[in-house]
C-alpha positions, 0 to 999 in steps of 0.5 A, spaced: 553 637 261 555 638 254 557 646 252 551 648 250 548 647 257 554 649 260 554 656 257 546 657 259 549 656 266 555 660 266 551 666 263 545 665 268 551 665 274 553 670 271 547 675 270 544 672 276 538 671 272 533 667 273 530 665 265 524 661 268 521 666 272 519 669 264 512 668 263 513 671 256 508 677 255 513 680 251 513 687 255 521 687 256 520 687 248 515 693 247 518 697 252 525 697 247 528 703 244 532 698 238 527 693 238 526 695 230 533 693 229 535 687 233 533 680 230 532 677 236 529 681 243 529 682 250 524 676 251 527 672 245 533 672 250 531 670 256 527 664 252 533 662 247 538 662 254 532 657 258 532 653 251 540 652 251 541 657 245 545 661 247 551 660 241 546 662 237 545 668 240 552 670 241 553 669 235 547 675 233 548 682 232 542 683 236 548 682 242 551 688 240 544 692 238 542 692 245 543 698 249 543 696 256 538 701 258 534 697 262 529 699 259 527 691 260 529 690 266 524 696 269 518 694 265 518 687 267 513 684 271 516 677 274 523 681 275 527 677 270 531 682 268 534 681 260 539 686 260 543 683 265 542 677 261 545 680 255 550 683 258 552 676 261 551 673 254 557 679 251 562 677 257 561 669 255 563 671 248 569 675 249 572 670 254 570 664 249 575 670 244 580 670 249 581 676 249 578 678 256 583 674 260 588 677 265 594 672 267 598 673 274 604 676 270 600 681 267 597 685 274 604 687 275 604 692 268 597 694 270 598 697 277 599 704 278 599 708 284 593 711 283 589 705 282 584 702 287 586 695 290 579 692 289 580 694 281 587 690 280 582 684 285 576 685 281 579 684 274 582 679 276 576 674 279 572 677 272 577 675 267 581 670 269 574 665 269 
């Protein structure tokens, strides 16, 4: 499996989105409040993930123009959830820059009396991948 296929698999796993369900109707993009300022629109994100173009999306400003309002998710007749794909791609972009990792020896310094234990466990799981 090459790098682009691995990225696609990681994004789909993290988002829980099945890109093959998309029928390219464009309803998600039609409802996007930031449509005019995005290089790639919600339906294009889905198509590009399907076609192993996650790296292109990770370099696009559209990744950060998405408001994560999930209007695209609400509008999709097939339940594809493009907004969740965008979030997963953002997470992958941060992880690849190695700015979002929590190492085991950093856990102690993050602990406070007010922090729920689940927060530490969740952060450790999320940021060490």
